[in-house]
MMTF fields as JSON, N, C-alpha, C and O atoms, coordinates in Angstrom:
{
  "mmtfVersion": "1.0.0",
  "mmtfProducer": "UNKNOWN",
  "numBonds": 455,
  "numAtoms": 456,
  "numGroups": 114,
  "numChains": 1,
  "numModels": 1,
  "chainsPerModel": [1],
  "groupsPerChain": [114],
  "chainIdList": ["A"],
  "bondAtomList": [4, 2, 8, 6, 12, 10, 16, 14, 20, 18, 24, 22, 28, 26, 32, 30, 36, 34, 40, 38, 44, 42, 48, 46, 52, 50, 56, 54, 60, 58, 64, 62, 68, 66, 72, 70, 76, 74, 80, 78, 84, 82, 88, 86, 92, 90, 96, 94, 100, 98, 104, 102, 108, 106, 112, 110, 116, 114, 120, 118, 124, 122, 128, 126, 132, 130, 136, 134, 140, 138, 144, 142, 148, 146, 152, 150, 156, 154, 160, 158, 164, 162, 168, 166, 172, 170, 176, 174, 180, 178, 184, 182, 188, 186, 192, 190, 196, 194, 200, 198, 204, 202, 208, 206, 212, 210, 216, 214, 220, 218, 224, 222, 228, 226, 232, 230, 236, 234, 240, 238, 244, 242, 248, 246, 252, 250, 256, 254, 260, 258, 264, 262, 268, 266, 272, 270, 276, 274, 280, 278, 284, 282, 288, 286, 292, 290, 296, 294, 300, 298, 304, 302, 308, 306, 312, 310, 316, 314, 320, 318, 324, 322, 328, 326, 332, 330, 336, 334, 340, 338, 344, 342, 348, 346, 352, 350, 356, 354, 360, 358, 364, 362, 368, 366, 372, 370, 376, 374, 380, 378, 384, 382, 388, 386, 392, 390, 396, 394, 400, 398, 404, 402, 408, 406, 412, 410, 416, 414, 420, 418, 424, 422, 428, 426, 432, 430, 436, 434, 440, 438, 444, 442, 448, 446, 452, 450],
  "bondOrderList": [1, 1, 1, 1, 1, 1, 1, 1, 1, 1, 1, 1, 1, 1, 1, 1, 1, 1, 1, 1, 1, 1, 1, 1, 1, 1, 1, 1, 1, 1, 1, 1, 1, 1, 1, 1, 1, 1, 1, 1, 1, 1, 1, 1, 1, 1, 1, 1, 1, 1, 1, 1, 1, 1, 1, 1, 1, 1, 1, 1, 1, 1, 1, 1, 1, 1, 1, 1, 1, 1, 1, 1, 1, 1, 1, 1, 1, 1, 1, 1, 1, 1, 1, 1, 1, 1, 1, 1, 1, 1, 1, 1, 1, 1, 1, 1, 1, 1, 1, 1, 1, 1, 1, 1, 1, 1, 1, 1, 1, 1, 1, 1, 1],
  "groupList": [{"groupName": "MET", "atomNameList": ["N", "CA", "C", "O"], "elementList": ["N", "C", "C", "O"], "formalChargeList": [0, 0, 0, 0], "bondAtomList": [1, 0, 2, 1, 3, 2], "bondOrderList": [1, 1, 2], "singleLetterCode": "M", "chemCompType": "L-PEPTIDE LINKING"}, {"groupName": "VAL", "atomNameList": ["N", "CA", "C", "O"], "elementList": ["N", "C", "C", "O"], "formalChargeList": [0, 0, 0, 0], "bondAtomList": [1, 0, 2, 1, 3, 2], "bondOrderList": [1, 1, 2], "singleLetterCode": "V", "chemCompType": "L-PEPTIDE LINKING"}, {"groupName": "LEU", "atomNameList": ["N", "CA", "C", "O"], "elementList": ["N", "C", "C", "O"], "formalChargeList": [0, 0, 0, 0], "bondAtomList": [1, 0, 2, 1, 3, 2], "bondOrderList": [1, 1, 2], "singleLetterCode": "L", "chemCompType": "L-PEPTIDE LINKING"}, {"groupName": "ASP", "atomNameList": ["N", "CA", "C", "O"], "elementList": ["N", "C", "C", "O"], "formalChargeList": [0, 0, 0, 0], "bondAtomList": [1, 0, 2, 1, 3, 2], "bondOrderList": [1, 1, 2], "singleLetterCode": "D", "chemCompType": "L-PEPTIDE LINKING"}, {"groupName": "TYR", "atomNameList": ["N", "CA", "C", "O"], "elementList": ["N", "C", "C", "O"], "formalChargeList": [0, 0, 0, 0], "bondAtomList": [1, 0, 2, 1, 3, 2], "bondOrderList": [1, 1, 2], "singleLetterCode": "Y", "chemCompType": "L-PEPTIDE LINKING"}, {"groupName": "LYS", "atomNameList": ["N", "CA", "C", "O"], "elementList": ["N", "C", "C", "O"], "formalChargeList": [0, 0, 0, 0], "bondAtomList": [1, 0, 2, 1, 3, 2], "bondOrderList": [1, 1, 2], "singleLetterCode": "K", "chemCompType": "L-PEPTIDE LINKING"}, {"groupName": "ILE", "atomNameList": ["N", "CA", "C", "O"], "elementList": ["N", "C", "C", "O"], "formalChargeList": [0, 0, 0, 0], "bondAtomList": [1, 0, 2, 1, 3, 2], "bondOrderList": [1, 1, 2], "singleLetterCode": "I", "chemCompType": "L-PEPTIDE LINKING"}, {"groupName": "GLU", "atomNameList": ["N", "CA", "C", "O"], "elementList": ["N", "C", "C", "O"], "formalChargeList": [0, 0, 0, 0], "bondAtomList": [1, 0, 2, 1, 3, 2], "bondOrderList": [1, 1, 2], "singleLetterCode": "E", "chemCompType": "L-PEPTIDE LINKING"}, {"groupName": "ASN", "atomNameList": ["N", "CA", "C", "O"], "elementList": ["N", "C", "C", "O"], "formalChargeList": [0, 0, 0, 0], "bondAtomList": [1, 0, 2, 1, 3, 2], "bondOrderList": [1, 1, 2], "singleLetterCode": "N", "chemCompType": "L-PEPTIDE LINKING"}, {"groupName": "GLN", "atomNameList": ["N", "CA", "C", "O"], "elementList": ["N", "C", "C", "O"], "formalChargeList": [0, 0, 0, 0], "bondAtomList": [1, 0, 2, 1, 3, 2], "bondOrderList": [1, 1, 2], "singleLetterCode": "Q", "chemCompType": "L-PEPTIDE LINKING"}, {"groupName": "PHE", "atomNameList": ["N", "CA", "C", "O"], "elementList": ["N", "C", "C", "O"], "formalChargeList": [0, 0, 0, 0], "bondAtomList": [1, 0, 2, 1, 3, 2], "bondOrderList": [1, 1, 2], "singleLetterCode": "F", "chemCompType": "L-PEPTIDE LINKING"}, {"groupName": "SER", "atomNameList": ["N", "CA", "C", "O"], "elementList": ["N", "C", "C", "O"], "formalChargeList": [0, 0, 0, 0], "bondAtomList": [1, 0, 2, 1, 3, 2], "bondOrderList": [1, 1, 2], "singleLetterCode": "S", "chemCompType": "L-PEPTIDE LINKING"}, {"groupName": "GLY", "atomNameList": ["N", "CA", "C", "O"], "elementList": ["N", "C", "C", "O"], "formalChargeList": [0, 0, 0, 0], "bondAtomList": [1, 0, 2, 1, 3, 2], "bondOrderList": [1, 1, 2], "singleLetterCode": "G", "chemCompType": "PEPTIDE LINKING"}, {"groupName": "ALA", "atomNameList": ["N", "CA", "C", "O"], "elementList": ["N", "C", "C", "O"], "formalChargeList": [0, 0, 0, 0], "bondAtomList": [1, 0, 2, 1, 3, 2], "bondOrderList": [1, 1, 2], "singleLetterCode": "A", "chemCompType": "L-PEPTIDE LINKING"}, {"groupName": "HIS", "atomNameList": ["N", "CA", "C", "O"], "elementList": ["N", "C", "C", "O"], "formalChargeList": [0, 0, 0, 0], "bondAtomList": [1, 0, 2, 1, 3, 2], "bondOrderList": [1, 1, 2], "singleLetterCode": "H", "chemCompType": "L-PEPTIDE LINKING"}, {"groupName": "THR", "atomNameList": ["N", "CA", "C", "O"], "elementList": ["N", "C", "C", "O"], "formalChargeList": [0, 0, 0, 0], "bondAtomList": [1, 0, 2, 1, 3, 2], "bondOrderList": [1, 1, 2], "singleLetterCode": "T", "chemCompType": "L-PEPTIDE LINKING"}, {"groupName": "ARG", "atomNameList": ["N", "CA", "C", "O"], "elementList": ["N", "C", "C", "O"], "formalChargeList": [0, 0, 0, 0], "bondAtomList": [1, 0, 2, 1, 3, 2], "bondOrderList": [1, 1, 2], "singleLetterCode": "R", "chemCompType": "L-PEPTIDE LINKING"}, {"groupName": "CYS", "atomNameList": ["N", "CA", "C", "O"], "elementList": ["N", "C", "C", "O"], "formalChargeList": [0, 0, 0, 0], "bondAtomList": [1, 0, 2, 1, 3, 2], "bondOrderList": [1, 1, 2], "singleLetterCode": "C", "chemCompType": "L-PEPTIDE LINKING"}],
  "groupTypeList": [0, 1, 2, 3, 4, 5, 6, 1, 7, 7, 8, 8, 6, 9, 6, 2, 10, 2, 11, 12, 7, 2, 6, 3, 5, 8, 9, 13, 8, 3, 2, 6, 6, 14, 1, 8, 7, 2, 2, 7, 11, 12, 8, 14, 5, 10, 6, 6, 3, 2, 13, 3, 2, 5, 4, 0, 8, 11, 11, 12, 2, 8, 1, 2, 6, 9, 2, 2, 15, 5, 15, 16, 8, 8, 12, 12, 3, 11, 1, 6, 17, 8, 1, 11, 5, 5, 1, 8, 7, 2, 2, 6, 6, 15, 5, 2, 8, 15, 2, 10, 5, 1, 13, 3, 8, 5, 7, 13, 13, 0, 5, 2, 2, 11],
  "groupIdList": [1, 2, 3, 4, 5, 6, 7, 8, 9, 10, 11, 12, 13, 14, 15, 16, 17, 18, 19, 20, 21, 22, 23, 24, 25, 26, 27, 28, 29, 30, 31, 32, 33, 34, 35, 36, 37, 38, 39, 40, 41, 42, 43, 44, 45, 46, 47, 48, 49, 50, 51, 52, 53, 54, 55, 56, 57, 58, 59, 60, 61, 62, 63, 64, 65, 66, 67, 68, 69, 70, 71, 72, 73, 74, 75, 76, 77, 78, 79, 80, 81, 82, 83, 84, 85, 86, 87, 88, 89, 90, 91, 92, 93, 94, 95, 96, 97, 98, 99, 100, 101, 102, 103, 104, 105, 106, 107, 108, 109, 110, 111, 112, 113, 114],
  "secStructList": [7, 7, 7, 3, 3, 3, 3, 3, 3, 3, 6, 6, 3, 3, 3, 3, 3, 3, 3, 3, 3, 3, 7, 7, 4, 4, 4, 4, 2, 2, 2, 2, 2, 2, 2, 2, 2, 2, 2, 6, 6, 6, 7, 7, 3, 3, 3, 3, 3, 3, 3, 3, 3, 3, 3, 3, 7, 2, 2, 2, 2, 2, 2, 2, 2, 2, 2, 2, 2, 2, 2, 2, 2, 6, 6, 7, 3, 3, 3, 3, 3, 1, 7, 7, 2, 2, 2, 2, 2, 2, 2, 2, 2, 6, 6, 4, 4, 4, 6, 1, 3, 3, 7, 1, 1, 2, 2, 2, 2, 2, 2, 2, 6, 7],
  "xCoordList": [-72.944, -73.225, -72.248, -71.17, -72.633, -71.911, -71.333, -71.774, -70.456, -69.66, -70.485, -70.826, -70.851, -71.634, -70.664, -70.026, -70.741, -70.028, -70.665, -71.549, -70.407, -70.787, -69.551, -68.833, -69.479, -68.578, -69.007, -69.673, -68.69, -69.181, -67.941, -67.074, -67.968, -67.042, -67.455, -68.498, -66.34, -66.428, -65.08, -63.982, -65.164, -63.811, -62.731, -61.549, -63.143, -62.11, -61.692, -60.767, -62.349, -61.801, -62.746, -63.927, -62.486, -63.411, -63.618, -62.62, -64.871, -65.074, -65.655, -66.661, -65.091, -65.455, -66.261, -65.621, -67.383, -68.22, -68.298, -68.923, -67.649, -67.752, -68.581, -68.349, -69.592, -70.306, -70.565, -70.412, -71.007, -71.049, -69.899, -69.469, -69.408, -68.07, -67.264, -67.66, -66.023, -64.952, -63.786, -62.687, -64.508, -63.673, -63.073, -62.401, -63.243, -62.941, -62.493, -63.201, -61.277, -60.738, -61.942, -62.262, -62.589, -63.542, -64.635, -65.352, -64.937, -66.077, -65.766, -66.698, -64.575, -64.015, -63.817, -63.368, -64.253, -63.928, -64.483, -63.788, -65.686, -66.44, -65.954, -65.864, -65.612, -64.776, -63.674, -63.616, -62.649, -61.402, -61.455, -60.655, -62.434, -62.727, -62.987, -62.386, -63.98, -64.456, -63.429, -63.402, -62.501, -61.364, -60.459, -60.009, -60.329, -59.336, -59.796, -59.038, -61.24, -61.776, -61.533, -61.203, -61.768, -61.639, -60.089, -59.874, -59.26, -57.755, -57.398, -56.698, -57.952, -57.692, -58.412, -58.283, -59.095, -60.065, -59.277, -59.729, -58.15, -57.632, -57.957, -57.662, -58.537, -59.094, -57.973, -57.815, -57.137, -56.095, -56.204, -55.312, -57.102, -57.234, -58.707, -59.834, -58.266, -59.541, -59.596, -58.603, -60.675, -61.013, -61.68, -62.658, -61.312, -62.004, -62.899, -62.482, -63.995, -64.908, -65.38, -66.135, -64.876, -65.21, -66.282, -66.539, -67.042, -67.867, -68.905, -69.378, -69.376, -70.294, -69.876, -70.687, -68.491, -68.074, -68.109, -67.529, -68.717, -69.029, -67.785, -67.435, -67.127, -66.099, -64.987, -65.316, -63.837, -63.035, -61.794, -61.313, -61.358, -60.074, -58.848, -58.695, -58.076, -56.789, -56.908, -56.283, -57.898, -58.178, -58.787, -58.587, -59.482, -60.205, -59.007, -59.09, -57.906, -56.651, -56.036, -55.772, -55.872, -55.201, -55.938, -55.367, -57.253, -57.969, -57.646, -57.405, -57.666, -57.155, -55.918, -55.694, -54.891, -53.395, -53.457, -52.763, -54.247, -54.333, -54.865, -54.291, -55.896, -56.388, -55.398, -55.339, -54.67, -53.679, -52.534, -52.023, -51.993, -50.998, -51.592, -50.788, -52.642, -53.047, -53.023, -52.619, -53.45, -53.591, -52.25, -51.95, -51.346, -49.929, -49.355, -48.808, -49.304, -48.762, -49.056, -48.291, -50.356, -50.843, -50.59, -51.342, -49.765, -49.329, -50.462, -50.6, -51.275, -52.24, -51.997, -50.978, -53.233, -52.948, -54.666, -55.664, -54.501, -55.603, -55.458, -54.389, -56.649, -56.899, -58.193, -59.317, -57.719, -58.84, -59.522, -58.836, -60.771, -61.315, -62.429, -62.714, -63.193, -64.153, -63.732, -64.267, -62.745, -62.242, -62.835, -62.731, -63.492, -64.035, -62.558, -61.397, -63.197, -61.986, -61.471, -60.267, -62.259, -61.915, -60.878, -59.952, -61.065, -60.508, -59.232, -58.163, -59.282, -58.153, -57.078, -55.878, -57.502, -56.584, -55.939, -54.715, -56.834, -56.194, -55.048, -53.889, -55.259, -54.402, -53.0, -51.934, -53.06, -52.005, -51.39, -50.252, -52.036, -51.441, -50.571, -49.476, -51.0, -50.236, -49.343, -48.613, -49.322, -48.512, -48.785, -47.956, -49.925, -50.411, -50.603, -50.423, -50.968, -51.355, -50.228, -50.438, -48.89, -47.821, -47.715, -47.094, -48.443, -48.495, -49.657, -49.537, -50.949, -52.004, -52.052, -51.717, -52.454, -53.029, -54.301, -55.237, -54.64, -55.809, -56.388, -55.779, -57.577, -58.312, -59.414, -60.016, -59.599, -60.89, -62.214, -63.169, -62.286, -63.555, -63.01, -61.861, -64.298, -64.121, -63.114, -62.069, -63.754, -63.161, -61.6, -60.787, -61.355, -59.859, -58.912, -57.714, -59.801, -59.309, -59.084, -58.043, -60.19, -59.885, -58.785, -58.333, -58.383, -57.504, -56.065, -55.126, -55.998, -54.896, -54.53, -53.352, -55.496, -55.216, -55.252, -55.041, -55.514, -55.323, -54.129, -53.757],
  "yCoordList": [-0.785, -0.231, 1.09, 1.113, 1.957, 3.045, 3.095, 2.402, 3.891, 4.253, 5.197, 6.258, 4.9, 5.992, 6.118, 5.202, 7.125, 7.485, 8.273, 9.005, 8.307, 9.186, 9.393, 8.47, 10.682, 10.906, 11.488, 12.522, 10.919, 11.103, 11.284, 10.42, 12.491, 12.841, 12.318, 12.578, 11.529, 10.865, 11.366, 11.12, 11.939, 12.114, 12.837, 12.545, 13.872, 14.391, 13.626, 13.984, 12.499, 11.446, 11.484, 11.446, 11.553, 11.594, 10.086, 9.37, 9.498, 8.138, 8.215, 8.885, 7.623, 7.575, 6.143, 5.097, 6.133, 5.053, 4.852, 5.698, 3.643, 3.59, 2.375, 1.277, 2.637, 1.305, 1.393, 2.403, 0.108, 0.053, -0.698, -1.719, -0.189, -0.681, 0.648, 1.757, 0.167, 1.266, 0.65, 0.149, 0.907, 0.221, 1.516, 1.232, 2.502, 3.649, 4.881, 5.385, 5.3, 6.605, 7.633, 8.09, 7.982, 9.088, 8.734, 9.69, 7.656, 7.503, 8.19, 8.552, 8.39, 9.055, 10.506, 11.059, 11.109, 12.407, 13.194, 13.901, 13.089, 13.806, 13.699, 14.618, 12.357, 11.915, 12.74, 13.518, 12.532, 13.325, 14.712, 15.185, 15.491, 16.692, 16.957, 17.867, 16.125, 16.089, 16.147, 16.962, 15.124, 14.762, 16.097, 16.546, 16.578, 17.704, 18.848, 19.653, 18.984, 20.25, 19.988, 20.842, 18.742, 18.303, 18.54, 19.042, 18.243, 18.253, 19.739, 20.094, 20.655, 22.039, 22.587, 23.81, 22.254, 22.8, 22.078, 22.284, 21.277, 20.706, 19.397, 18.97, 18.782, 17.229, 16.465, 16.514, 15.648, 14.808, 13.307, 12.557, 12.846, 11.609, 11.066, 11.453, 9.982, 9.228, 7.783, 7.103, 7.342, 5.906, 5.577, 6.27, 4.64, 4.257, 2.818, 1.699, 3.127, 1.766, 1.069, 1.601, -0.061, -0.901, -1.732, -2.494, -1.785, -2.881, -3.011, -4.136, -1.968, -1.964, -1.963, -1.904, -2.036, -2.163, -3.524, -4.494, -3.588, -4.914, -5.485, -6.661, -4.53, -4.943, -3.684, -2.501, -4.111, -2.989, -3.648, -4.729, -3.012, -3.502, -2.678, -2.037, -2.63, -1.716, -0.377, 0.353, 0.077, 1.622, 1.85, 2.978, 1.051, 1.462, 1.383, 2.227, 0.629, 0.524, 2.007, 2.744, 2.278, 3.591, 4.882, 5.88, 4.649, 5.744, 5.602, 6.601, 4.528, 4.255, 4.704, 5.286, 4.48, 5.107, 6.52, 7.185, 7.123, 8.63, 9.068, 10.009, 8.481, 9.043, 8.871, 9.726, 7.858, 7.711, 8.592, 8.986, 9.006, 9.781, 11.114, 11.885, 11.575, 12.762, 13.065, 14.125, 12.127, 12.306, 12.351, 13.208, 11.42, 11.46, 12.714, 13.342, 13.185, 14.388, 15.665, 16.618, 15.495, 16.679, 16.255, 16.785, 15.474, 15.152, 14.327, 14.424, 13.511, 12.887, 11.391, 11.032, 10.525, 8.996, 8.679, 9.351, 7.38, 6.839, 5.297, 4.705, 4.664, 3.349, 2.842, 3.338, 1.838, 0.874, -0.031, -0.872, -0.047, -1.17, -1.78, -1.369, -3.031, -3.965, -4.161, -3.693, -4.895, -5.28, -6.466, -7.412, -6.605, -7.997, -8.826, -8.442, -10.253, -11.138, -10.765, -10.523, -10.671, -10.497, -9.257, -9.361, -8.078, -6.784, -7.178, -6.62, -8.037, -8.275, -9.158, -8.955, -10.075, -10.838, -9.811, -9.757, -8.899, -7.988, -7.331, -7.533, -6.607, -6.018, -6.8, -6.188, -8.165, -9.159, -9.143, -8.708, -9.554, -9.957, -8.802, -9.042, -7.557, -6.258, -5.842, -4.87, -6.566, -6.151, -4.671, -4.053, -4.292, -3.055, -3.13, -2.141, -4.281, -4.492, -3.926, -3.515, -3.974, -3.297, -1.972, -1.37, -1.425, 0.09, 0.824, 1.991, 0.009, 0.451, -0.04, -1.207, 0.752, 0.352, -0.275, 0.476, -1.651, -2.41, -2.838, -3.647, -2.303, -2.651, -3.622, -3.59, -4.457, -5.355, -4.563, -4.912, -3.382, -2.72, -1.159, -0.733, -0.5, 1.018, 1.181, 1.813, 0.503, 0.721, 0.45, 1.149, -0.497, -0.956, 0.019, 0.203, 0.685, 1.793, 3.007, 3.632, 3.523, 4.394, 4.331, 5.425, 3.463, 3.103, 3.274, 3.84, 2.769, 2.973, 4.369, 4.676, 5.245, 6.613, 7.515, 8.707, 7.08, 7.908, 7.806, 8.363],
  "zCoordList": [23.123, 24.563, 24.635, 24.04, 25.258, 25.601, 27.211, 28.127, 27.292, 28.504, 29.298, 28.774, 30.562, 31.325, 32.784, 33.302, 33.116, 34.428, 35.349, 34.905, 36.662, 37.601, 38.797, 39.18, 39.251, 40.246, 41.453, 41.414, 42.59, 43.792, 44.859, 44.995, 45.582, 46.413, 48.005, 48.604, 48.468, 49.711, 50.501, 50.001, 51.507, 52.306, 51.553, 51.737, 50.621, 49.79, 48.747, 48.017, 48.593, 47.421, 46.348, 46.692, 45.087, 43.97, 43.731, 43.819, 43.423, 43.254, 41.712, 41.479, 40.861, 39.36, 39.26, 39.362, 39.099, 38.886, 37.471, 36.832, 36.708, 35.286, 35.006, 35.512, 34.146, 33.645, 32.131, 31.445, 31.687, 30.261, 29.701, 30.238, 28.625, 27.988, 27.681, 27.32, 27.942, 27.334, 26.354, 26.591, 25.161, 23.978, 23.066, 22.075, 23.297, 22.434, 23.284, 24.155, 22.95, 23.629, 23.729, 24.826, 22.589, 22.256, 23.158, 23.453, 23.652, 24.71, 25.995, 26.714, 26.324, 27.519, 27.701, 28.705, 26.483, 26.462, 27.512, 28.243, 27.601, 28.849, 30.188, 31.002, 30.367, 31.613, 31.886, 32.838, 30.898, 30.885, 31.209, 32.017, 30.581, 30.824, 32.18, 32.75, 32.872, 34.094, 35.126, 36.048, 34.877, 35.595, 35.789, 36.843, 34.526, 34.621, 35.247, 35.789, 35.193, 35.945, 37.658, 38.482, 37.864, 39.217, 39.7, 40.803, 39.021, 39.171, 39.399, 40.347, 38.417, 38.533, 39.522, 39.47, 40.379, 41.346, 42.692, 43.818, 42.504, 43.775, 44.209, 45.326, 43.373, 43.913, 43.056, 41.837, 44.139, 43.411, 43.858, 43.461, 44.561, 44.972, 44.435, 44.746, 43.475, 42.962, 42.873, 42.616, 43.072, 43.201, 41.864, 41.581, 41.005, 39.85, 39.848, 39.547, 40.194, 40.59, 39.218, 38.404, 39.114, 37.724, 37.923, 36.99, 38.999, 39.267, 38.258, 38.097, 37.495, 36.652, 35.117, 34.193, 34.975, 33.779, 33.059, 33.545, 32.025, 31.386, 30.586, 30.692, 29.753, 29.013, 28.742, 28.656, 28.646, 28.348, 27.446, 27.789, 26.403, 25.659, 25.784, 26.824, 24.97, 25.143, 25.164, 25.933, 24.132, 24.236, 25.555, 26.006, 26.279, 27.6, 28.518, 29.41, 28.583, 29.381, 29.261, 30.212, 27.959, 27.752, 28.414, 28.855, 28.384, 29.151, 30.821, 31.498, 31.266, 32.773, 33.039, 34.099, 32.053, 32.164, 32.063, 32.832, 31.157, 31.014, 32.399, 32.947, 33.005, 34.293, 35.444, 36.328, 35.454, 36.407, 36.279, 37.328, 35.057, 34.929, 35.145, 35.67, 34.925, 35.211, 36.759, 37.236, 37.392, 38.939, 39.471, 40.303, 39.021, 39.613, 39.095, 40.002, 38.163, 37.53, 38.417, 38.566, 39.0, 39.857, 41.243, 42.06, 41.689, 42.929, 43.65, 44.869, 42.885, 43.691, 43.1, 42.511, 43.399, 42.943, 42.624, 42.887, 41.959, 41.642, 42.029, 41.88, 42.556, 42.832, 42.056, 41.973, 41.59, 40.916, 41.704, 42.285, 41.861, 42.76, 41.926, 40.801, 42.691, 42.023, 40.466, 39.461, 40.579, 39.248, 38.896, 39.677, 37.773, 37.249, 37.075, 37.213, 36.677, 36.354, 35.153, 35.068, 34.119, 32.917, 32.738, 31.934, 33.515, 33.323, 34.358, 34.112, 35.412, 36.063, 35.284, 35.469, 34.467, 33.439, 32.612, 32.501, 31.962, 30.953, 31.865, 31.503, 32.949, 33.659, 33.964, 33.898, 34.295, 34.362, 33.058, 32.882, 32.244, 30.824, 30.384, 29.876, 30.551, 30.065, 31.056, 30.86, 32.248, 33.408, 34.072, 34.74, 33.799, 34.258, 35.693, 36.404, 36.164, 37.519, 38.48, 39.622, 37.782, 38.558, 38.668, 39.543, 37.601, 37.646, 38.329, 38.702, 38.508, 39.113, 40.437, 40.643, 41.445, 42.605, 42.659, 42.384, 42.988, 42.776, 44.116, 44.817, 44.496, 45.713, 45.312, 44.238, 46.269, 45.971, 46.038, 45.344, 46.957, 46.982, 47.353, 47.472, 47.483, 47.515, 49.075, 49.229, 49.9, 51.361, 51.38, 51.984, 50.742, 50.687, 49.904, 50.123, 48.819, 48.117, 48.813, 48.615, 49.833, 50.41, 51.478, 51.818, 51.943, 52.848, 52.126, 52.685, 50.928, 50.086, 49.82, 49.641, 49.786, 49.433, 50.564, 50.342, 51.873, 53.249, 53.623, 54.656]
}
């Protein structure tokens, strides 16, 4: 299965909807390019919605870290929401749950970014 994504803007916040599997950093090349373009055009707040992400491994975590780092280095921030039980366990095991802001849903994520 491949990684698919769409990006929607709502209240000056970019919402990244990821679906499929994130198991190879090369799968996210287009996503990274798209995020870089958004950052260059002044968009610095991102919600990463993982509701439709079926599976993610350590390479996928690296992609999320890269997205978070890019937004923070540009004066913004990212919040992850709708995290599955398996992905949440991965965040806890790797202690990345302390690095990322994690929200239960999009509305809670928007509050964290406002």
